[in-house]
C-alpha positions as CSV (number, residue, x, y, z in Angstrom):
1,M,-6.9,19.2,-13.5
2,L,-4.3,16.8,-14.7
3,S,-4.9,14.8,-17.8
4,T,-5.4,11.0,-17.4
5,F,-2.6,10.5,-19.9
6,P,1.0,10.4,-18.6
7,V,2.6,13.8,-18.1
8,Y,6.2,12.6,-18.6
9,C,7.4,9.1,-19.7
10,F,11.0,8.4,-18.8
11,T,13.2,5.7,-20.3
12,A,15.0,3.5,-17.7
13,F,18.2,5.4,-18.3
14,F,16.8,8.9,-17.5
15,L,14.6,7.6,-14.7
16,N,17.8,6.1,-13.2
17,K,19.6,9.4,-13.5
18,W,16.6,11.2,-11.8
19,Y,16.6,8.8,-8.9
20,Q,20.3,9.3,-8.4
21,S,19.9,13.1,-8.3
22,V,17.3,12.8,-5.5
23,V,18.7,10.1,-3.3
24,S,22.4,11.2,-3.4
25,E,21.7,14.0,-0.9
26,E,22.8,13.7,2.7
27,V,20.1,12.0,4.8
28,Q,21.1,13.0,8.3
29,G,21.8,16.3,10.0
30,N,19.1,18.9,9.8
31,R,17.3,17.6,6.8
32,K,13.5,17.6,7.4
33,L,12.1,14.2,8.1
34,H,9.7,14.4,5.1
35,H,12.7,14.8,2.8
36,R,14.4,11.7,4.3
37,M,11.1,9.8,4.0
38,E,11.0,10.9,0.3
39,Q,14.5,9.5,-0.2
40,F,13.6,6.2,1.4
41,I,10.5,5.6,-0.6
42,L,12.2,6.4,-3.9
43,E,15.0,3.9,-3.1
44,L,12.4,1.3,-2.0
45,Q,10.4,1.9,-5.2
46,K,13.5,1.2,-7.3
47,E,14.4,-1.9,-5.4
48,I,10.9,-3.4,-5.6
49,T,10.3,-2.6,-9.2
50,T,13.6,-4.1,-10.2
51,E,12.9,-7.4,-8.4
52,I,9.3,-7.7,-9.5
53,S,10.3,-7.0,-13.1
54,R,12.9,-9.8,-12.8
55,I,10.2,-12.2,-11.7
56,D,7.7,-11.2,-14.4
57,G,10.1,-10.8,-17.3
58,K,8.5,-7.5,-18.3
59,P,9.6,-4.0,-17.4
60,F,7.5,-1.4,-15.5
61,F,6.1,1.6,-17.3
62,A,7.4,4.6,-15.3
63,D,5.2,7.7,-15.4
64,H,6.7,10.8,-13.8
65,W,4.0,13.4,-13.1
66,T,3.8,16.8,-11.5
67,R,1.0,18.4,-9.6
68,P,0.3,22.1,-10.4
69,E,-0.6,22.8,-6.7
70,G,2.7,21.4,-5.5
71,G,4.6,18.1,-5.6
72,Y,5.3,15.2,-7.9
73,G,5.0,11.4,-8.2
74,I,6.4,8.4,-10.0
75,S,3.8,5.8,-10.9
76,C,5.4,2.5,-12.0
77,V,2.9,0.2,-13.5
78,L,3.3,-3.3,-15.0
79,Q,0.2,-4.4,-16.9
80,D,-0.6,-7.5,-18.8
81,G,2.6,-9.1,-17.7
82,N,3.7,-12.7,-17.7
83,V,3.1,-13.2,-14.0
84,F,1.1,-10.1,-13.0
85,E,-2.1,-8.9,-14.6
86,K,-1.5,-5.6,-13.0
87,A,1.2,-4.4,-10.5
88,G,1.7,-0.8,-9.4
89,V,4.4,0.8,-7.2
90,N,3.5,4.5,-6.7
91,V,5.5,7.2,-5.0
92,S,3.8,10.5,-4.2
93,V,5.4,13.6,-2.7
94,I,2.7,16.2,-2.3
95,D,2.5,19.6,-0.7
96,G,-0.2,22.3,-0.8
97,Q,-3.3,23.4,1.0
98,L,-5.8,21.0,2.6
99,S,-9.3,21.4,1.3
100,R,-12.2,22.1,3.7
101,A,-13.4,18.5,3.2
102,A,-10.0,17.0,4.0
103,V,-9.7,19.1,7.1
104,A,-13.1,18.0,8.3
105,Q,-12.2,14.4,7.7
106,M,-9.1,14.7,9.8
107,K,-10.9,16.6,12.6
108,A,-13.3,13.6,12.7
109,R,-10.2,11.6,13.5
110,N,-9.5,13.9,16.5
111,K,-6.7,15.8,14.8
112,D,-6.5,19.2,16.5
113,I,-5.9,21.2,13.3
114,V,-6.0,25.0,13.5
115,G,-8.4,26.4,10.9
116,D,-11.0,24.9,8.6
117,S,-9.4,25.3,5.2
118,D,-6.3,26.3,3.3
119,V,-4.1,24.5,5.9
120,P,-0.6,23.9,4.5
121,F,0.5,20.3,4.5
122,C,3.0,17.9,3.0
123,V,2.9,14.1,2.6
124,A,5.3,11.5,1.2
125,G,4.2,8.0,0.7
126,I,4.6,4.8,-1.3
127,S,1.7,2.6,-2.3
128,I,2.0,-0.9,-3.8
129,V,-0.7,-3.3,-5.1
130,M,0.1,-6.4,-7.2
131,H,-2.6,-8.6,-8.8
132,P,-1.2,-11.8,-10.2
133,K,-2.7,-13.6,-13.1
134,N,-2.7,-17.0,-11.4
135,P,-5.6,-17.4,-8.9
136,M,-3.3,-19.5,-6.7
137,A,-1.0,-16.5,-6.2
138,P,-2.3,-13.8,-3.8
139,T,-2.7,-10.1,-4.3
140,V,-0.5,-8.0,-2.0
141,H,-0.8,-4.4,-0.8
142,L,1.5,-2.1,0.9
143,N,1.3,1.6,1.9
144,Y,3.6,3.7,4.1
145,R,3.3,7.5,4.4
146,Y,4.5,10.4,6.5
147,F,2.1,13.4,6.9
148,E,2.9,16.9,8.2
149,I,0.6,19.8,8.9
150,E,2.8,22.8,8.6
151,N,3.0,25.6,11.1
152,P,2.8,29.0,9.3
153,A,4.3,30.7,12.4
154,D,7.4,28.5,12.4
155,P,8.1,26.5,9.2
156,T,10.9,24.6,10.9
157,K,8.5,22.9,13.3
158,P,5.3,21.2,12.0
159,Q,2.0,21.9,13.7
160,M,1.6,18.1,13.8
161,A,3.0,15.0,12.1
162,W,2.4,11.3,12.0
163,F,3.1,8.1,10.1
164,G,0.6,5.6,8.8
165,G,0.5,2.5,6.6
166,G,0.8,-1.3,6.6
167,C,0.8,-4.3,4.3
168,D,-1.7,-7.1,3.8
169,L,-2.3,-10.3,1.7
170,T,-5.4,-11.1,-0.2
171,P,-5.5,-14.7,-1.5
172,S,-8.2,-16.2,-3.7
173,Y,-7.0,-19.7,-2.6
174,L,-5.6,-20.1,0.9
175,F,-2.3,-21.8,1.5
176,N,-1.7,-21.8,5.3
177,E,2.1,-21.8,4.8
178,D,1.9,-18.7,2.7
179,A,-0.2,-16.9,5.4
180,E,2.2,-18.0,8.1
181,H,5.3,-16.9,6.2
182,F,3.8,-13.5,5.3
183,H,2.8,-12.8,8.9
184,A,6.0,-14.1,10.4
185,T,8.1,-11.9,8.2
186,I,6.1,-8.8,9.1
187,K,6.2,-9.7,12.8
188,A,10.0,-10.1,12.7
189,A,10.2,-6.5,11.3
190,C,7.8,-5.2,14.0
191,D,9.6,-7.0,16.8
192,Q,12.9,-5.2,16.1
193,H,11.2,-2.0,17.4
194,D,8.4,-3.0,19.8
195,P,7.0,-6.5,20.6
196,K,3.6,-4.8,21.1
197,Y,3.5,-3.5,17.5
198,Y,2.6,-6.7,15.7
199,P,-0.3,-7.9,17.8
200,Q,-1.7,-4.3,18.0
201,F,-1.3,-3.6,14.3
202,K,-2.4,-7.0,13.2
203,E,-5.7,-6.6,15.1
204,W,-6.1,-3.1,13.7
205,C,-5.6,-4.5,10.2
206,D,-8.3,-7.1,10.7
207,R,-10.7,-4.3,11.8
208,Y,-9.7,-1.9,9.0
209,F,-9.8,-4.2,6.0
210,Y,-13.3,-5.4,6.7
211,L,-16.4,-5.1,4.5
212,P,-19.3,-4.7,6.9
213,H,-21.9,-5.0,4.0
214,R,-20.4,-8.4,3.2
215,G,-19.6,-9.5,6.8
216,E,-16.0,-10.6,5.8
217,A,-12.5,-9.3,5.6
218,R,-10.9,-8.3,2.3
219,G,-8.0,-10.8,2.9
220,I,-6.0,-12.5,5.6
221,G,-4.6,-9.3,6.9
222,G,-1.1,-8.2,7.9
223,I,-0.5,-5.0,9.8
224,F,-2.2,-1.6,9.6
225,F,-1.6,1.6,11.7
226,D,-2.4,5.3,11.3
227,D,-1.8,8.5,13.2
228,L,1.3,7.0,14.7
229,D,2.9,9.8,16.7
230,D,3.2,8.4,20.2
231,R,7.1,8.4,20.4
232,D,10.2,10.0,18.9
233,P,9.6,10.5,15.2
234,E,13.1,9.0,14.4
235,A,12.1,5.8,16.2
236,I,8.9,5.6,14.2
237,F,10.7,6.3,11.0
238,A,13.1,3.5,11.7
239,F,10.1,1.1,12.2
240,V,8.6,2.2,8.9
241,R,11.9,1.6,7.1
242,S,12.1,-1.9,8.6
243,C,8.5,-2.7,7.5
244,G,9.2,-1.4,4.0
245,K,12.3,-3.5,3.7
246,A,10.3,-6.6,4.7
247,F,8.1,-6.4,1.7
248,L,10.2,-8.4,-0.7
249,P,11.1,-11.1,1.8
250,S,7.5,-11.5,2.8
251,Y,6.0,-11.7,-0.8
252,V,8.7,-12.9,-3.2
253,P,8.9,-16.5,-1.9
254,I,5.1,-16.8,-2.1
255,I,4.8,-15.5,-5.7
256,E,7.7,-17.6,-6.8
257,K,6.0,-20.7,-5.4
258,R,2.5,-20.1,-6.8
259,K,2.9,-18.2,-10.1
260,D,3.2,-21.4,-12.2
261,L,0.7,-23.7,-10.5
262,P,-2.0,-25.2,-12.7
263,F,-5.6,-23.8,-12.4
264,T,-9.0,-24.2,-14.0
265,E,-11.3,-21.7,-15.6
266,A,-13.7,-22.1,-12.6
267,Q,-10.8,-21.1,-10.3
268,K,-10.1,-18.1,-12.4
269,Q,-13.7,-17.1,-12.2
270,W,-13.5,-17.3,-8.4
271,Q,-10.4,-15.1,-8.4
272,Q,-12.5,-12.5,-10.4
273,L,-15.3,-12.6,-7.8
274,R,-12.8,-12.1,-5.0
275,R,-11.4,-9.1,-6.9
276,G,-14.9,-7.7,-6.9
277,R,-14.7,-7.6,-3.1
278,Y,-11.3,-5.8,-3.4
279,V,-12.9,-3.1,-5.6
280,E,-15.8,-2.7,-3.2
281,F,-13.5,-2.1,-0.2
282,N,-11.2,0.3,-2.0
283,L,-14.0,2.5,-3.4
284,I,-16.3,2.4,-0.4
285,H,-14.2,2.1,2.7
286,D,-10.5,2.9,2.1
287,R,-9.4,6.1,3.9
288,G,-6.5,6.7,1.6
289,T,-8.7,6.6,-1.5
290,K,-11.1,9.0,0.0
291,F,-8.4,11.4,1.1
292,G,-6.9,11.3,-2.4
293,L,-10.2,12.1,-4.1
294,F,-10.7,15.0,-1.7
295,T,-7.3,16.5,-2.5
296,P,-7.3,19.3,-5.1
297,G,-5.3,18.4,-8.2
298,A,-5.1,14.8,-7.1
299,R,-3.6,12.3,-9.6
300,I,-6.7,10.1,-10.2
301,E,-4.8,7.5,-12.3
302,S,-2.4,6.9,-9.4
303,I,-5.2,6.8,-6.7
304,L,-7.1,4.2,-8.7
305,M,-3.9,2.2,-9.5
306,S,-4.9,-0.2,-6.8
307,L,-7.9,-1.5,-8.7
308,P,-7.4,-4.8,-10.5
309,L,-7.5,-4.9,-14.3
310,T,-10.5,-7.2,-14.3
311,A,-13.2,-8.1,-11.7
312,R,-16.5,-9.9,-11.6
313,W,-19.8,-9.8,-9.8
314,E,-22.5,-12.5,-9.8
315,Y,-25.9,-12.3,-8.3
316,C,-26.1,-14.2,-5.0
317,H,-23.0,-16.3,-5.6
318,L,-22.2,-18.8,-2.8
319,P,-19.2,-21.2,-2.9
320,E,-19.9,-25.0,-2.7
321,P,-19.9,-26.2,1.0
322,G,-16.7,-27.9,1.9
323,S,-14.8,-26.5,-1.1
324,E,-11.5,-24.6,-1.0
325,E,-13.5,-21.5,-1.9
326,A,-15.8,-22.0,1.1
327,R,-12.7,-22.6,3.4
328,L,-11.4,-19.2,2.4
329,V,-14.6,-17.5,3.2
330,E,-14.7,-19.1,6.6
331,V,-11.3,-17.6,7.4
332,L,-12.4,-14.2,6.0
333,E,-15.4,-14.2,8.4
334,A,-13.2,-15.1,11.4
335,P,-9.6,-13.7,11.4
336,R,-6.9,-16.1,12.6
337,A,-3.5,-15.8,14.2
338,W,-1.0,-16.7,11.6
339,A,2.4,-15.7,12.8
340,K,5.0,-18.2,13.9
341,S,8.1,-17.2,15.7
342,T,10.2,-17.1,12.5
343,P,9.3,-16.9,8.8
344,S,9.6,-20.0,6.7
345,A,12.6,-20.4,4.3
């Protein structure tokens, strides 16, 4: 099992050199799709950490780790920053054998996998969670991944492969213009590829990021999809790239607008209560967290990177009727349509 301490810590210079050595390879031709997905997420990680570090004024800690069973990752974490209490941008490129529990979980999702254990697989994904300090600024989450079940009889053709992922916004205080901008930006990325994508994946997101034991959504949604394999893989890959590239335009204008707003101690306490809900969803319901914990040799620090640095639970807490806190809960209990035709400036 891997230590909870960093395996390798790179300076910015050496991490830059490592990125260049990976992403300088030819991306077209006969390169396997999972290698091209790997290149894309490494480039996206570098782009996002550079911009978020500029906003915060503090650099990310870059932890390069390896997995004995196969694969590697780069976990970039900014903690106790000026703007962000905790922000993580994690890339994982994993290969190995699926455990019996992981195979059973996939078969429950109607995956026609041959065998019950020791099934070879590879996955490349990027996962982002950012928890701002200011309760007026929303938490944001993104995850995009490509998964292959390998075919031992023909290594050049996977037994099956699919894409999954999405992005969503979780405010503690709701600003309608922020919700509209976030959704409109994502919708524009989806519409480049299929006008049916956004309404379909927005509804899926509302269903997925739902806490049944609380009767409310985790946030105000975005898009979510999984097991996407219904068309040419190249077309789906192009869609995923568009969604990944939409992250900064969807979130940066919001965080720039909200990060310095004044707030009270009571509003900070409410943010901590909402983060408690975030923790509940991630540990009880999130499919990706469950898969990671079932994977032998999993990087636990990276899997739990999504959790906020601090959270709070109070017994039978209810917001004051008519308050901004109560308005947020009303929206979480009944998802709304937020997207306008174009994102705000």
